[in-house]
SEBA-478678 format. One record per residue (C-alpha): z, x, y. Coordinates in steps of 0.02 Angstrom, whole numbers, padded with zeros to 5 digits, always signed. Example, Ala and Ser with C-alpha at 12.3 -4.5 7.8 and 13.67 -1.06 7.14 Angstrom:
residues 2
+00390+00615-00225+00357+00684-00053
//
This chain:
residues 310
+00002+00000+00001-00051+00068+00167+00074+00077+00307-00029+00061+00469+00063+00035+00635-00002-00067+00782-00018+00094+00882-00135+00161+00746-00240+00005+00761-00247+00025+00949-00301+00209+00930-00438+00157+00813-00500+00020+00931-00489+00128+01090-00658+00217+01072-00744+00046+01042-00657-00026+01192-00701+00119+01305-00884+00110+01248-00899-00075+01280-00811-00068+01447-00929+00072+01497-01075-00031+01444-01017-00181+01549-00986-00068+01701-01163+00006+01681-01238-00169+01673-01125-00232+01816-01049-00367+01710-00876-00424+01754-00813-00410+01931-00640-00342+01891-00552-00238+01758-00467-00397+01698-00630-00491+01680-00717-00344+01592-00569-00333+01469-00592-00521+01427-00780-00493+01395-00741-00339+01294-00626-00434+01180-00763-00559+01146-00890-00418+01101-00761-00320+00999-00728-00476+00891-00913-00476+00844-00913-00289+00814-00767-00311+00697-00847-00458+00604-01007-00362+00574-00911-00197+00537-01020-00102+00662-00987+00083+00690-00961+00162+00862-01128+00251+00840-01216+00085+00813-01145+00021+00975-01203+00177+01068-01374+00163+00987-01386-00020+01035-01329+00014+01212-01459+00148+01232-01604+00043+01164-01562-00102+01280-01626+00004+01423-01804-00017+01363-01793-00199+01303-01933-00300+01384-01915-00475+01466-01920-00614+01339-02084-00701+01305-02102-00878+01240-02077-00896+01054-01949-00833+00929-01827-00721+01022-01747-00657+00858-01912-00583+00807-01933-00507+00977-01762-00427+00959-01798-00372+00783-01964-00292+00831-01885-00191+00969-01725-00132+00880-01797-00128+00704-01624-00154+00632-01553-00312+00559-01378-00268+00622-01436-00282+00801-01516-00451+00768-01357-00514+00688-01257-00446+00835-01367-00538+00960-01359-00703+00866-01170-00696+00875-01175-00635+01052-01286-00781+01102-01139-00900+01071-01015-00792+01161-00951-00872+01319-00808-00767+01387-00714-00831+01544-00730-00653+01614-00913-00686+01660-00882-00853+01742-00921-00853+01930-00802-00996+01967-00697-01130+01875-00844-01245+01892-00977-01121+01840-00938-01071+01660-01041-00948+01568-01173-01031+01457-01245-00987+01291-01364-00833+01290-01305-00775+01463-01200-00626+01406-01330-00580+01275-01467-00580+01406-01368-00475+01526-01331-00342+01396-01511-00335+01334-01577-00325+01512-01449-00207+01596-01540-00210+01765-01525-00401+01775-01386-00472+01880-01291-00631+01929-01370-00714+02080-01284-00833+02203-01384-00975+02128-01449-00990+01951-01386-00892+01800-01480-00728+01802-01588-00629+01923-01711-00518+01829-01852-00425+01919-01840-00544+02069-01854-00695+01954-01708-00817+01972-01678-00884+01793-01582-01038+01736-01536-01022+01549-01509-01170+01435-01451-01152+01256-01446-01283+01122-01348-01439+01171-01448-01572+01075-01387-01674+00930-01522-01643+00797-01501-01458+00780-01679-01437+00836-01635-01325+00988-01631-01471+01114-01558-01462+01289-01517-01598+01413-01594-01636+01585-01506-01764+01688-01524-01874+01843-01387-01904+01971-01366-02091+01934-01222-02138+01819-01247-02245+01666-01146-02399+01723-01233-02401+01892-01403-02388+01806-01365-02537+01697-01302-02638+01843-01458-02600+01943-01570-02653+01799-01479-02819+01777-01504-02858+01966-01690-02811+01955-01738-02902+01795-01607-03040+01771-01703-03182+01855-01871-03134+01779-01954-03214+01628-01928-03052+01531-01792-03048+01398-01686-02890+01394-01606-02815+01238-01434-02816+01160-01321-02663+01185-01188-02581+01078-01092-02531+01236-00927-02626+01232-00930-02671+01416-01105-02754+01398-01087-02837+01227-01104-03012+01299-01236-02967+01425-01427-02951+01420-01467-02772+01473-01633-02682+01503-01637-02514+01414-01825-02485+01440-01791-02297+01440-01759-02299+01253-01909-02277+01133-01831-02393+01006-01858-02539+01122-02041-02495+01164-02115-02635+01058-01992-02762+01123-02044-02726+01304-02224-02719+01260-02206-02900+01206-02096-02950+01356-02201-02864+01492-02362-02937+01421-02298-03109+01477-02338-03068+01659-02405-02888+01681-02418-02901+01870-02239-02955+01887-02186-02818+01768-02275-02689+01874-02186-02749+02029-02014-02747+01951-02044-02577+01871-02087-02510+02044-01917-02572+02102-01835-02501+01945-01901-02326+01978-01857-02324+02161-01685-02404+02151-01626-02295+02009-01717-02130+02038-01795-02140+02213-01967-02125+02130-02119-02195+02224-02276-02211+02120-02441-02250+02209-02524-02306+02048-02402-02407+01944-02547-02445+01828-02514-02284+01735-02366-02368+01651-02490-02488+01572-02634-02392+01493-02759-02521+01428-02642-02654+01508-02505-02613+01376-02333-02550+01421-02304-02366+01376-02134-02293+01349-02209-02118+01341-02279-02130+01517-02107-02184+01579-02024-02040+01487-02145-01916+01568-02111-01987+01743-01923-01980+01721-01927-01804+01643-02021-01742+01790-01889-01821+01908-01747-01747+01806-01827-01571+01810-01852-01584+02001-01667-01634+02018-01611-01490+01908-01718-01365+02000-01625-01400+02160-01497-01278+02092-01614-01145+02164-01692-01062+02013-01874-01006+01990-01888-01023+01801-01801-01124+01669-01780-01028+01506-01747-01151+01363-01680-01043+01226-01628-01188+01111-01577-01111+00944-01681-00954+00985-01830-00991+00870-01943-01060+01003-01902-01003+01183-01995-01113+01310-02013-01050+01493-02036-01186+01627-02097-01129+01793-02196-01281+01854-02206-01468+01824-02360-01440+01718-02253-01334+01599-02157-01491+01557-02297-01530+01435-02220-01400+01321-02067-01511+01295-02037-01650+01172-01919-01794+01170-01766-01773+01057-01642-01910+01109-01587-02008+01260-01424-01991+01353-01420-02157+01446-01235-02205+01419-01234-02375+01506-01049-02399+01467-00997-02234+01545-00991-02153+01716-01094-02007+01659-01263-01954+01729-01406-02024+01629-01534-01901+01551-01642-01848+01402-01618-01717+01265-01780-01621+01252-01844-01473+01149
//
């Protein structure tokens, strides 16, 4: 039986701690000794889990100096192709989920998935006043996987809250000939609601809106403006071949949610998801790369409505 003291353990860890702290200082990560120590502990936990040697850490640190900016596609393959070592890929996968408080810029601006990993891989990147990362003059907002299906989805949201959205829709559609749908939200169980944003109700509203397409177009114009301040010159696009289209509505709302999100001040939105298919959104046209995953219109809650996308 080995008799190892706590001081022996500390002596063993010290070279690792010094190497990691030096790495963080070099990358300008952590604005104080206390913050860098918090980040170091997070990294050290991964090092211990993977049983990495101090030489591996030094090698990894050195190779990060030549790691290129990410391209769209599988980031794990990009990491593997650069480092040519499975240990580094495993290290990055664990690091992508590491969210130490030491990197937070404020109590309301917590570190997200992939941020620490990105900063270490790109040591000349930094933390801007707005956005997550500044890399070669590109202000980047990073989003990791938050969706429900495990498909790498993230959420884009509006500013309107679910309950307010539902109340607005009731006022807009309630005196029309169109029948709404039933809801599972407790506060609306006895009320007809209009969840036209959900794909599962598309056929229902195709039937309802076909009763009076001109009236439907008029009410949908109000719906878009009252809820999202969206003005559409040609409301006809919601009715290709005179048939209601949920997909067109989804595209209109997604564009609005993206514009809202971009007010944070970033240039590019990097959607890492689960890492297997990075998508980079720089313009509205780039939204064509995204697919619907699920809705987040909680009409019984005071939470901003939105969509999960991947």
